[in-house]
C-alpha positions in Angstrom: -232.9 -109.4 89.6 -234.4 -110.4 86.2 -237.8 -110.4 87.8 -237.3 -106.9 89.1 -236.1 -105.6 85.7 -239.1 -107.3 84.0 -241.4 -105.6 86.4 -239.7 -102.2 85.8 -240.2 -102.7 82.1 -243.8 -103.8 82.5 -244.6 -100.7 84.6 -242.8 -98.4 81.9 -240.3 -97.1 84.5 -237.6 -96.8 81.8 -239.9 -95.2 79.4 -241.1 -92.7 81.9 -237.5 -91.9 82.7 -236.8 -91.3 79.0 -239.8 -89.0 78.6 -238.8 -87.1 81.8 -235.3 -86.6 80.6 -236.4 -85.3 77.2 -239.0 -83.0 78.6 -236.7 -81.8 81.4 -234.0 -80.9 78.8 -236.5 -78.9 76.8 -237.7 -77.1 80.0 -234.0 -76.2 80.8 -233.6 -74.7 77.4 -236.8 -72.7 77.8 -235.6 -71.5 81.2 -232.4 -70.1 79.7 -234.3 -68.3 76.9 -236.7 -66.8 79.4 -233.9 -65.7 81.7 -232.2 -63.7 78.9 -235.4 -62.4 77.2 -237.2 -61.3 80.3 -234.1 -60.2 82.3 -234.9 -62.7 85.1 -232.4 -63.2 87.9 -229.3 -65.3 87.2 -230.6 -68.0 89.6 -233.8 -68.6 87.6 -232.5 -71.4 85.4 -230.6 -73.0 88.3 -234.0 -73.1 90.2 -235.6 -74.8 87.3 -232.8 -77.4 87.1 -233.1 -78.0 90.9 -236.9 -78.6 90.7 -236.4 -81.0 87.7 -233.9 -83.0 89.7 -236.1 -83.1 92.7 -238.9 -84.4 90.4 -237.0 -87.4 89.2 -237.6 -89.7 92.2 -241.2 -88.5 92.4 -241.9 -89.3 88.7 -240.3 -92.8 89.2 -242.4 -93.5 92.3 -245.6 -92.4 90.6 -244.8 -94.6 87.6 -244.2 -97.6 89.9 -247.3 -97.0 92.1 -249.9 -96.1 89.4 -251.1 -97.7 86.2 -253.3 -96.7 83.4 -256.8 -98.3 82.9 -259.7 -97.6 80.6 -261.2 -95.8 83.6 -258.1 -93.6 84.2 -255.2 -93.8 86.6 -255.4 -96.3 89.5 -253.0 -97.6 92.2 -251.2 -100.7 90.9 -252.4 -103.0 93.6 -256.1 -102.1 92.8 -255.8 -103.0 89.1 -256.7 -106.5 87.9 -254.6 -108.2 85.3 -257.1 -107.7 82.4 -257.8 -104.1 83.3 -254.2 -102.8 82.9 -253.3 -100.9 79.7 -249.6 -100.4 80.5 -248.5 -102.1 77.3 -250.5 -99.6 75.2 -249.3 -96.7 77.4 -245.7 -97.9 76.8 -246.2 -97.6 73.0 -247.5 -94.1 73.5 -244.5 -93.2 75.6 -242.2 -94.6 72.9 -243.8 -92.2 70.4 -243.4 -89.3 72.9 -239.7 -90.2 73.4 -239.0 -90.4 69.6 -240.8 -87.1 69.0 -239.0 -85.4 71.8 -235.6 -86.6 70.6 -236.3 -85.3 67.1 -237.2 -81.9 68.7 -234.0 -82.0 70.7 -232.0 -82.6 67.6 -233.7 -79.8 65.8 -233.0 -77.4 68.6 -229.4 -78.4 68.9 -228.9 -77.8 65.1 -230.7 -74.5 65.3 -228.5 -73.3 68.2 -225.3 -74.2 66.4 -226.3 -72.5 63.2 -228.4 -69.5 64.2 -226.9 -66.0 63.9 -225.4 -64.5 67.0 -227.6 -62.1 69.0 -224.6 -59.7 68.8 -224.2 -57.4 65.8 -223.7 -59.6 62.8 -220.0 -60.0 62.2 -220.6 -62.1 59.1 -222.9 -59.4 57.7 -220.3 -56.8 58.2 -217.8 -58.9 56.4 -220.2 -59.5 53.5 -221.2 -55.9 53.2 -217.7 -54.6 52.8 -214.8 -56.1 51.0 -211.4 -54.5 51.1 -211.9 -53.0 47.7 -215.4 -51.5 48.5 -216.3 -48.4 50.4 -219.5 -48.5 52.5 -222.0 -45.8 51.6 -221.7 -43.1 54.3 -224.3 -42.9 57.0 -226.9 -40.3 56.1 -226.3 -38.7 59.5 -222.6 -38.1 58.6 -223.4 -35.1 56.4 -225.8 -33.1 58.6 -223.9 -31.4 61.3 -222.9 -31.8 64.9 -224.5 -34.6 66.9 -225.0 -36.7 63.7 -224.0 -40.0 65.2 -224.7 -39.5 68.9 -227.8 -41.6 69.0 -225.9 -44.6 67.7 -223.6 -44.8 70.7 -225.5 -43.0 73.5 -227.3 -46.2 74.5 -224.0 -47.8 75.3 -222.2 -44.8 76.6 -225.0 -44.0 79.1 -225.0 -47.5 80.6 -223.6 -47.9 84.1 -220.3 -49.6 84.6 -220.5 -52.6 86.8 -217.4 -52.4 88.9 -218.3 -55.7 90.7 -217.0 -57.4 87.6 -213.6 -55.7 87.5 -210.2 -57.3 87.8 -206.5 -56.4 87.8 -204.0 -59.0 86.6 -200.8 -58.6 88.6 -197.5 -59.6 87.0 -196.9 -63.3 87.6 -193.7 -63.8 89.7 -190.8 -65.7 88.1 -189.8 -68.6 90.4 -187.7 -70.4 87.9 -184.5 -71.9 89.1 -182.3 -69.6 87.1 -184.7 -66.6 87.5 -184.4 -66.1 83.7 -188.0 -66.5 82.7 -189.3 -63.0 83.5 -190.1 -62.4 79.8 -192.2 -65.5 79.9 -194.1 -64.7 83.1 -194.6 -61.0 82.0 -195.9 -62.1 78.5 -198.1 -64.8 80.0 -199.6 -62.2 82.4 -200.3 -59.8 79.6 -201.9 -62.4 77.4 -204.2 -63.5 80.3 -205.1 -59.9 80.7 -205.8 -59.4 77.0 -207.9 -62.6 77.0 -210.0 -61.4 79.9 -210.4 -58.0 78.3 -212.2 -59.7 75.4 -215.0 -60.8 77.7 -217.8 -58.2 77.0 -218.9 -57.5 80.6 -215.5 -57.8 82.4 -213.7 -54.6 83.2 -209.9 -55.2 83.1 -207.3 -52.7 84.1 -204.6 -52.0 81.5 -201.1 -53.6 81.6 -199.5 -50.3 82.6 -201.7 -50.1 85.7 -201.2 -53.7 86.8 -197.4 -53.7 86.1 -196.9 -50.8 88.4 -197.2 -53.3 91.3 -194.6 -55.7 90.0 -192.5 -57.0 93.0 -194.6 -54.9 95.3 -195.1 -55.6 99.0 -198.5 -53.9 99.1 -201.5 -55.8 100.3 -204.1 -56.9 97.8 -206.9 -54.6 99.2 -204.6 -51.6 98.9 -203.8 -52.5 95.3 -207.4 -53.1 94.4 -208.5 -49.8 95.9 -205.8 -47.9 94.0 -206.8 -49.5 90.7 -210.5 -49.3 91.4 -211.2 -53.1 90.9 -213.1 -55.6 92.9 -210.9 -58.6 92.2 -207.2 -59.3 91.7 -205.5 -62.2 90.0 -202.0 -63.0 91.1 -199.8 -66.0 90.3 -196.3 -67.4 89.6 -194.4 -69.3 87.0 -191.7 -71.9 87.5 -190.0 -73.1 84.4 -187.0 -75.4 84.0 -186.1 -77.4 81.0 -189.4 -78.4 79.5 -191.3 -78.5 82.8 -193.7 -75.7 83.6 -195.6 -74.9 86.8 -198.1 -72.1 86.8 -200.0 -71.1 89.9 -202.9 -68.7 89.8 -205.4 -67.4 92.4 -208.3 -65.1 92.0 -208.9 -62.9 95.1 -211.9 -60.9 96.1 -210.5 -57.6 97.3 -213.2 -56.8 99.8 -212.5 -59.7 102.2 -209.4 -61.5 100.7 -211.5 -64.5 99.9 -210.0 -66.8 97.2 -212.8 -67.3 94.6 -210.6 -69.7 92.6 -207.1 -71.1 92.6 -205.3 -73.7 90.7 -201.8 -75.1 90.1 -200.9 -76.4 86.7 -198.0 -78.9 86.6 -197.2 -79.7 83.0 -194.8 -79.2 80.2 -194.1 -76.0 78.2 -196.0 -77.6 75.4 -199.2 -77.0 77.4 -198.7 -73.3 77.9 -201.5 -72.3 75.5 -204.0 -74.6 77.1 -203.1 -73.3 80.5 -203.5 -69.7 79.5 -206.9 -70.4 77.9 -208.1 -72.4 80.9 -207.1 -69.7 83.4 -209.0 -67.1 81.4 -212.1 -69.1 81.1 -212.1 -70.2 84.7 -211.8 -66.6 85.9 -214.5 -65.3 83.7 -216.8 -68.0 84.8 -216.0 -67.4 88.5 -216.9 -63.7 88.0 -220.2 -64.8 86.5 -219.9 -63.2 83.1 -222.9 -63.3 80.8 -221.3 -65.5 78.2 -221.8 -69.3 78.0 -218.6 -71.3 78.4 -218.3 -72.4 74.8 -218.5 -68.8 73.4 -216.2 -67.7 76.2 -213.6 -70.2 75.3 -213.7 -69.1 71.7 -213.4 -65.4 72.6 -210.6 -65.8 75.1 -208.6 -68.3 73.0 -204.9 -67.7 72.3 -205.4 -67.6 68.6 -202.6 -70.1 67.8 -201.8 -73.7 68.6 -198.1 -73.3 67.9 -196.2 -73.1 71.1 -193.1 -71.5 69.5 -195.2 -68.9 67.8 -197.0 -68.2 71.1 -193.8 -67.9 73.0 -192.4 -65.5 70.5 -195.6 -63.5 70.8 -195.3 -63.5 74.6 -191.7 -62.2 74.3 -192.9 -59.4 72.1 -195.6 -58.4 74.6 -193.0 -58.4 77.4 -190.5 -56.3 75.3 -193.2 -53.9 74.2 -194.1 -53.2 77.8 -190.5 -52.4 78.9 -188.0 -49.8 77.8 -187.1 -51.8 74.7 -187.7 -50.1 71.4 -190.8 -50.7 69.4 -188.6 -52.2 66.7 -187.2 -54.9 69.1 -190.7 -56.0 70.0 -191.7 -55.9 66.4 -189.0 -58.4 65.5 -190.5 -61.0 67.9 -194.0 -60.4 66.5 -192.6 -61.0 63.1 -191.2 -64.3 64.2 -194.5 -65.3 65.8 -196.5 -64.6 62.6 -193.9 -66.4 60.5 -194.1 -69.5 62.7 -197.8 -69.5 62.5 -199.3 -67.6 59.4 -202.8 -68.0 60.9 -201.9 -66.1 64.1 -204.1 -62.9 63.7 -202.9 -61.1 66.9 -199.3 -61.4 65.8 -200.1 -60.0 62.4 -201.9 -57.1 64.0 -199.1 -56.3 66.5 -196.5 -56.4 63.7 -198.7 -54.1 61.6 -198.6 -51.5 64.4 -194.9 -50.8 63.8 -195.6 -49.7 60.2 -198.8 -47.9 61.1 -196.9 -45.7 63.6 -194.8 -44.4 60.7 -197.9 -43.3 58.7 -198.9 -40.6 61.2 -196.2 -37.9 61.2 -198.6 -35.6 63.2 -197.8 -37.8 66.3 -194.7 -38.4 68.2 -194.7 -42.1 67.4 -193.5 -41.8 63.8 -189.8 -42.6 63.3 -189.4 -43.0 59.6 -192.0 -40.8 57.7 -190.0 -40.5 54.5 -190.2 -44.1 53.2 -194.0 -43.7 53.0 -194.7 -46.1 50.1 -192.6 -48.9 51.7 -194.1 -48.4 55.1 -197.7 -48.4 53.7 -197.1 -51.7 51.8 -195.6 -53.4 54.9 -198.6 -52.2 57.0 -201.2 -53.4 54.4 -199.5 -56.8 54.1 -199.8 -57.4 57.9 -203.2 -55.8 58.6 -204.7 -57.8 55.7 -203.4 -61.0 57.2 -204.8 -60.0 60.6 -208.2 -59.5 59.0 -208.1 -62.7 57.0 -207.0 -64.9 59.8 -209.4 -63.5 62.4 -212.5 -64.4 60.4 -215.5 -65.1 62.7 -214.0 -63.2 65.6 -215.1 -59.9 67.1 -211.5 -58.6 66.9 -211.8 -58.7 63.1 -214.0 -55.7 63.3 -211.3 -53.9 65.3 -208.7 -54.8 62.7 -211.0 -53.6 59.8 -211.6 -50.4 61.7 -207.8 -49.9 62.0 -207.3 -50.3 58.2 -210.3 -48.2 57.3 -208.9 -45.4 59.6 -205.5 -45.4 58.0 -207.2 -45.3 54.6 -209.4 -42.5 55.8 -212.6 -44.4 55.0 -214.0 -42.9 58.1 -217.6 -43.9 57.7 -216.5 -47.5 57.4 -214.2 -47.2 60.4 -216.9 -45.7 62.6 -219.3 -48.5 61.6 -216.8 -51.2 62.4 -216.0 -49.5 65.7 -219.6 -49.2 66.7 -220.3 -52.8 65.9 -217.2 -54.0 67.7 -218.1 -51.9 70.8 -221.5 -53.5 71.0 -219.6 -56.8 71.6 -216.8 -55.3 73.6 -218.2 -52.3 75.4 -215.4 -52.1 77.9 -212.6 -51.6 75.4 -210.9 -48.3 76.2 -208.8 -48.2 73.0 -211.9 -48.7 70.8 -213.8 -45.9 72.5 -210.8 -43.6 72.2 -210.3 -44.4 68.5 -214.0 -43.9 67.9 -213.8 -40.4 69.5 -210.8 -39.6 67.3 -212.6 -40.6 64.1 -215.6 -38.5 65.0 -213.4 -35.5 65.4 -212.0 -36.1 61.9 -215.6 -36.3 60.7 -216.3 -32.9 62.4 -218.9 -34.5 64.7 -217.8 -33.1 68.0 -220.9 -34.1 69.9 -220.4 -37.7 69.1 -216.7 -37.4 69.8 -217.4 -36.1 73.3 -219.9 -38.9 73.9 -217.4 -41.5 73.0 -214.7 -39.9 75.1 -217.0 -39.7 78.1 -217.4 -43.5 77.8 -213.7 -43.9 77.5 -213.1 -41.9 80.6 -215.7 -43.9 82.6 -213.8 -47.1 82.0 -210.3 -45.6 82.1 -207.8 -46.7 84.7 -205.2 -44.5 86.2 -202.4 -44.9 83.7 -200.5 -42.1 82.1 -201.4 -43.3 78.6 -205.1 -43.4 79.3 -205.1 -40.0 81.1 -203.4 -38.5 78.1 -205.9 -40.0 75.6 -208.8 -38.7 77.6 -207.3 -35.2 77.8 -206.4 -35.1 74.1 -209.8 -36.3 72.9 -211.6 -33.6 75.0 -209.4 -30.9 73.5 -210.0 -32.2 69.9 -213.7 -32.5 70.5 -213.7 -28.8 71.7 -214.9 -29.6 75.2 -212.2 -27.4 76.8 -213.6 -27.3 80.4 -213.7 -31.1 80.4 -210.2 -31.3 79.0 -208.9 -28.9 81.7 -210.6 -30.9 84.5 -209.3 -34.2 83.1 -205.8 -32.6 83.1 -206.2 -31.5 86.7 -207.1 -35.0 87.8 -204.1 -36.4 85.9 -201.8 -33.9 87.5 -202.9 -34.9 91.0 -201.6 -38.4 90.3 -198.7 -37.6 88.1 -197.5 -34.1 89.0 -194.1 -34.3 87.4 -194.7 -36.6 84.4 -193.5 -34.7 81.2 -196.2 -36.1 78.9 -199.0 -35.3 81.4 -197.6 -31.8 81.9 -197.4 -31.2 78.2 -201.0 -32.2 77.5 -202.3 -30.5 80.7 -200.6 -27.3 79.6 -202.3 -27.2 76.2 -205.6 -28.2 77.7 -205.5 -25.3 80.2 -204.6 -22.8 77.6 -207.5 -23.9 75.4 -209.7 -23.5 78.5 -208.5 -20.0 79.0 -206.6 -20.8 82.2 -203.4 -19.0 81.2 -202.1 -18.4 84.7 -202.7 -22.0 85.7 -200.9 -23.2 82.6 -198.0 -20.9 83.3 -197.6 -22.4 86.8 -196.9 -25.8 85.1 -194.0 -24.6 82.9 -191.3 -24.7 85.6 -192.1 -28.3 86.4 -192.2 -29.2 82.7 -188.9 -27.6 81.9 -187.3 -29.6 84.8 -188.9 -32.9 83.6 -187.3 -35.6 81.6 -189.4 -34.8 78.5 -188.1 -34.3 75.0 -186.5 -30.9 74.2 -188.8 -30.3 71.3 -191.8 -30.7 73.6 -190.4 -28.2 76.0 -189.7 -25.7 73.2 -193.3 -26.1 72.0 -194.6 -25.3 75.4 -192.3 -22.3 75.5 -193.8 -21.0 72.2 -197.3 -21.5 73.5 -196.9 -20.0 76.9 -194.9 -17.0 75.5 -197.6 -16.3 73.0 -200.3 -16.6 75.6 -198.4 -14.1 77.7 -198.0 -11.7 74.8 -194.2 -12.2 74.5 -193.8 -12.7 70.8 -190.0 -12.2 71.0 -189.5 -15.1 73.5 -191.9 -17.3 71.4 -189.9 -16.5 68.2 -186.6 -17.5 69.9 -188.0 -20.9 71.0 -189.6 -21.4 67.5 -186.3 -20.7 65.8 -184.7 -23.6 67.7 -187.5 -25.8 66.5 -187.1 -24.7 62.9 -183.4 -25.6 63.1 -184.3 -29.3 63.9 -184.4 -32.1 61.4 -187.1 -32.9 58.8 -188.7 -35.4 61.1 -190.0 -32.6 63.4 -192.6 -31.5 60.8 -195.4 -31.4 63.4 -193.6 -29.1 66.0 -192.6 -26.8 63.1 -196.1 -26.6 61.8 -197.4 -25.9 65.4 -194.8 -23.1 65.9 -195.6 -21.4 62.6 -199.3 -21.4 63.4 -198.7 -19.9 66.9 -196.7 -17.1 65.2 -199.3 -16.6 62.5 -197.3 -17.8 59.5 -199.9 -20.0 57.8 -198.0 -20.3 54.5 -194.8 -21.5 56.3 -197.0 -24.0 58.2 -198.4 -25.3 55.0 -194.9 -25.7 53.6 -193.9 -27.8 56.6 -196.4 -30.6 55.8 -197.5 -30.2 52.2 -195.3 -33.2 51.2 -197.7 -35.5 53.2 -200.7 -34.5 51.0 -200.9 -37.7 49.1 -203.7 -39.9 47.9 -202.2 -42.9 49.6 -202.2 -43.3 52.5 -204.5 -40.3 53.3 -204.0 -40.5 57.0 -200.5 -38.9 56.5 -202.2 -35.6 56.1 -205.6 -36.4 57.4 -204.5 -36.8 60.9 -204.0 -33.1 61.1 -207.7 -32.7 61.1 -207.5 -33.1 64.9 -206.5 -29.4 65.0 -209.4 -27.0 64.8 -207.2 -24.4 63.1 -206.1 -26.8 60.3 -207.4 -25.7 57.0 -208.1 -28.8 54.8 -208.9 -26.7 51.8 -205.2 -25.8 51.4 -204.3 -29.4 50.6 -205.8 -30.6 47.2 -205.6 -34.4 47.8 -207.1 -34.2 51.2 -209.8 -31.9 49.9 -210.7 -34.6 47.4 -210.7 -37.3 49.9 -213.1 -35.4 52.2 -215.4 -34.9 49.2 -215.3 -38.5 48.4 -216.2 -39.4 51.9 -219.0 -36.7 52.1 -217.3 -35.1 55.0 -218.2 -31.4 55.6 -215.7 -29.8 58.0 -216.6 -27.0 60.3 -215.1 -23.6 59.8 -211.4 -23.1 60.8 -211.0 -21.4 64.1 -208.3 -19.1 65.4 -206.0 -20.1 68.2 -207.1 -18.0 71.2 -203.7 -18.0 72.8 -201.6 -17.4 69.6 -199.0 -14.7 69.4 -200.2 -11.2 68.7 -199.6 -10.2 65.1 -196.1 -8.7 64.7 -195.9 -5.0 63.8 -194.2 -4.2 60.5 -190.5 -3.7 61.1 -190.7 -5.0 64.6 -190.7 -8.8 63.9 
């Protein structure tokens, strides 16, 4: 044995193996770079690795069979003892190995420290502090279409449905059947983690949870949701023991691409969630390397109690529980782990909802200063604790929007969408911000992209319809409404938005045909009264519109938006101004600024908003009249 090892050393077999390993590693790195830079097929680097592995025994055999001589390479048996220069060759190979290892070390350090090829998150953070406003884009002051070019490249790209997935609610198989909140929350967090993968299209929670406890076959569910893959699983939890089973199914043939059962303790729930997310993303051949993927899909906390409180909040938020009940669990999660960015952000949403009285989400719009302080406290913590993550851009955009720093918000949203181009909420928010900027062309472009990746949920249907209305693409809004009505013919919220979209598109008769269904629906009375005002005005029946409006005027102070709408429909602009003038404040400006959605809202009537728009270099288009408003009342015949 010693003689064999000595002969291997003499013939430089070990040195040749070292040189081969170093050069092979460098070639593999080069293959990865070329694959990305030249758009080569995904199997290119695998082919290079395979060839290198095949070459290992060949290189060793050649090193054994051949030797270097002053006259060149000769077969070993043909070389005399004094003719061989293998010792000198060995020293040369030593130098090659050392030089190669130095190069390897340099490349490793460079890869770990180089900036990401994605839009520079660090640069965005350095450019803008919370106390500094970005200079506006030059395009933001020059008319419609000002920012379309910035997002057209992404919006026009095709959506790869082969990398689409629905995460079905995990079944609760616990002995006491009392862990539904845990299984639902875990399902949603896996869904959220997968949604952070840039090239993976994930259906929303609302879509997936429609099939909870269903007996439908996987192919039927996948077809209804428009996805190529489905993840299903179960949870069994008793005491501190936890079993999670997950399986990824290809819908076209029912083939299991991946499945695994985790038998562990509840203390490992975070690791399990993260492992499931990474394994699925890898199985679906996403473009990210595993290290970056693990970072992006991470839970964001290592505290199991904080994570479980967060899961409970997600489960509550998706049920009929009030926003406030879910908020309490998010508060607990962020208290247990002050570095849990997602918990801070979810908690901030409760206070943000009360800063937009123009929407139906606001529940307490009179304690403005308190609500705003609580929102800032939590959104600032979300921003601070998410440093280095793409979601920080999303959080910064949220804060900039509420502060009506719209140029900042748009910039953050565009940077974020380059890293997460399949995020429906981000596209929808970008469309809204462009409407406020008066850039209807860019707003339409963003909403087109949102519609391309939307699933068939009520919430996303409504968002698409609304953004088409606000971006003044009324035919598209009407068509989106018709598609939503096919799927949800009796949903009160869909009916409400469809009715308005059809009126703006001039389809008065079609809108009128919806009113009977809407009046019979389970929608809020104020919404039905608003529809009554609109349709009566469109039909020229001012008396009926006035009667419905009077019922709205008699409601409480929280119904500022319906009152404002009714006064505008009846042509009383001064009364409409009086309904919302109290929201014209310097802080937070979104209180009044959100009304810029409405093309008939006159910002010049509100001094503080007027100054904010000038500060932001926003030039609003002329105010338009409502085409289906009530005819002007004749004097004495009101």
